[in-house]
C-alpha positions in Angstrom: 35.3 -111.9 82.7 38.0 -111.8 80.0 37.6 -110.3 76.5 40.5 -110.5 74.0 40.1 -108.6 70.8 42.3 -108.7 67.7 45.6 -109.1 69.4 48.9 -109.3 67.5 52.3 -110.1 68.9 55.8 -110.4 67.4 59.1 -111.8 68.4 61.6 -109.9 66.4 60.4 -110.1 62.9 58.2 -113.2 63.5 54.5 -112.6 63.7 53.5 -115.0 66.6 49.9 -114.1 67.4 47.6 -113.1 64.5 44.4 -111.3 65.2 43.4 -113.5 68.1 40.0 -112.8 69.8 38.1 -114.8 72.4 36.2 -114.5 75.6 36.3 -116.4 78.9 33.2 -116.5 81.0 32.6 -117.0 84.7 31.7 -120.6 85.5 33.2 -122.0 82.3 36.4 -123.7 81.2 37.7 -122.3 77.9 40.2 -124.8 76.5 43.0 -123.7 74.1 44.3 -126.4 71.9 46.9 -126.7 69.1 50.1 -128.4 68.2 53.5 -127.4 69.7 54.8 -124.0 68.6 51.5 -122.5 67.4 51.5 -119.6 69.9 49.5 -121.0 72.8 52.0 -120.2 75.6 52.7 -116.8 74.0 49.0 -116.0 74.1 48.8 -116.9 77.8 51.9 -114.9 78.7 50.4 -112.0 76.8 47.2 -112.2 78.9 49.4 -112.0 82.0 51.6 -109.2 80.7 54.7 -111.3 80.6 55.2 -110.5 76.9 53.8 -107.3 75.3 51.2 -107.3 72.6 51.7 -105.2 69.5 48.1 -104.2 69.0 44.6 -105.2 70.0 43.0 -105.1 73.5 42.6 -107.3 76.6 39.8 -106.5 79.0 39.5 -108.1 82.4 36.4 -107.6 84.5 35.4 -104.7 82.3 38.7 -102.9 82.5 41.4 -102.6 79.8 44.6 -104.2 81.1 46.9 -104.5 78.1 49.2 -101.8 79.5 49.2 -103.2 83.1 52.2 -105.0 84.6 51.9 -108.7 85.5 51.7 -107.8 89.2 48.9 -105.3 88.5 47.0 -108.0 86.7 47.6 -110.4 89.6 46.3 -107.9 92.0 43.2 -107.4 89.8 42.4 -111.1 90.2 44.2 -113.0 87.5 46.0 -116.3 88.6 48.6 -118.0 86.4 50.0 -121.5 86.5 52.9 -121.6 84.1 54.1 -124.5 82.0 56.7 -126.4 83.9 55.1 -125.3 87.2 57.9 -122.9 88.2 57.6 -123.5 91.9 60.4 -122.3 94.2 62.3 -125.5 94.7 64.3 -124.4 97.8 61.3 -123.0 99.6 58.9 -125.1 101.6 55.3 -125.9 100.5 54.1 -123.3 103.0 56.5 -120.7 101.8 55.5 -121.4 98.2 51.8 -120.9 99.1 52.6 -117.7 100.9 54.3 -116.4 97.7 50.9 -116.6 96.2 49.7 -114.2 98.9 52.7 -111.9 98.4 50.6 -108.8 97.7 48.3 -109.4 100.6 48.8 -108.4 104.3 51.5 -110.5 106.0 48.8 -111.8 108.4 46.6 -113.2 105.6 46.1 -116.9 106.3 46.6 -119.6 103.7 43.0 -120.5 102.7 42.0 -123.8 104.3 40.2 -124.6 101.0 43.5 -125.3 99.3 44.1 -128.3 101.6 40.6 -129.6 100.9 41.4 -129.4 97.2 44.9 -130.9 97.5 45.1 -132.8 100.8 48.7 -133.9 100.2 50.0 -130.3 100.6 48.8 -130.2 104.2 51.0 -133.2 104.9 54.0 -131.7 103.3 53.9 -128.1 104.5 57.5 -128.2 105.8 58.9 -130.1 102.8 60.9 -128.2 100.2 59.1 -127.8 96.9 62.0 -129.4 95.0 61.6 -132.6 97.0 58.0 -133.2 95.8 57.1 -135.4 92.9 56.1 -133.7 89.6 52.4 -134.2 90.2 52.7 -132.8 93.7 54.6 -129.8 92.4 51.8 -129.2 89.9 49.2 -129.3 92.7 51.4 -126.9 94.6 51.6 -124.5 91.6 47.8 -124.6 91.2 47.3 -124.0 94.9 49.7 -121.1 94.9 47.7 -119.4 92.0 44.5 -120.1 93.9 45.7 -118.7 97.2 44.7 -115.1 96.6 41.3 -116.2 95.3 41.5 -115.1 91.7 38.5 -114.4 89.4 40.4 -115.8 86.4 42.7 -118.9 86.5 45.0 -119.5 83.5 46.7 -122.9 83.3 49.4 -123.8 80.8 49.7 -127.5 80.2 48.9 -128.7 83.7 49.0 -132.4 82.8 52.5 -132.3 81.3 54.6 -135.0 82.8 52.0 -135.9 85.5 50.9 -139.4 86.5 47.4 -140.4 85.6 46.0 -140.5 89.1 47.0 -136.9 89.7 45.7 -135.8 86.3 42.3 -137.0 87.5 42.6 -135.1 90.7 43.6 -131.9 88.8 40.7 -132.4 86.4 38.3 -132.8 89.3 39.5 -129.6 91.0 39.3 -127.6 87.7 35.7 -128.7 87.1 34.7 -128.0 90.7 36.2 -124.5 90.6 34.4 -123.7 87.4 31.1 -125.1 88.6 31.1 -122.7 91.6 30.4 -119.9 89.1 32.7 -117.3 90.5 35.8 -118.0 88.4 36.6 -118.1 84.7 39.2 -120.7 83.7 41.4 -120.7 80.6 43.1 -124.1 80.1 45.9 -124.6 77.5 46.2 -128.4 77.1 47.9 -131.0 74.8 46.2 -134.0 76.3 43.0 -134.1 74.1 40.9 -136.4 76.2 41.5 -134.3 79.4 40.7 -131.1 77.4 37.5 -132.5 75.9 36.3 -133.7 79.3 36.6 -130.3 80.8 35.8 -127.9 78.0 32.7 -125.7 78.0 34.2 -123.8 75.1 37.2 -124.5 72.9 39.6 -122.7 70.6 42.1 -124.3 68.2 45.2 -122.4 67.2 47.5 -122.9 64.2 50.3 -120.6 63.2 49.3 -118.0 65.7 45.7 -117.8 64.5 42.4 -119.2 65.9 41.2 -121.6 63.2 38.3 -123.2 65.0 36.1 -122.5 68.0 32.9 -123.8 69.5 31.2 -125.6 72.4 33.1 -128.3 74.3 30.3 -130.8 73.7 30.7 -130.4 69.9 34.5 -131.1 69.8 34.3 -134.7 68.6 31.6 -133.9 66.0 33.6 -130.9 64.8 36.8 -133.0 64.2 38.9 -131.2 66.8 40.9 -134.3 67.6 42.1 -134.5 64.0 43.0 -130.7 64.0 45.4 -131.1 66.9 46.8 -134.6 66.0 50.6 -134.6 65.6 
């Protein structure tokens, strides 16, 4: 579904991403790990077109997209849950969800499945996003990205600042979405145990490069915990 080949990216004179290549497959969770500041968020933003790449290629569903705008990538079927959630605090839960459907017809209904995945959102439809707890805001951010039914879901640190009970709920949803087989998931995560539990494939980054990769089931044997320890 997603093929990234030899991408490089710079901020000013700093070489942030160095020859990064990987694939994300339908029905699988590809986990991206690494210490703070190694380029993980920059990589995800590059996938969505929020920052430009200097060289290399990004293919989505068989088509090159490295020159497309973020909204063109969203229309093509890419969903993004940014670090820090970035919901619209002054809009209601319903309005936030409708923002996820912004490029669809105005009569497009909010998918009922979202309320099956995150029942709390149904209760709080008229509550402002800024009045939700951090965990509820994270569920809203994920639901907003899922609203247009993407073929690729990219999540940047979804467990950051979230209480353990909601972390479990989010993990359950991610696994269920992958197991349906019609979506590829790229998950950037600092919480090692959460990442290991979900990973079908993993990548470890350091100084803008991929230094290790493999199957999720081999993470412990391959010493990944030590590679990402602070």
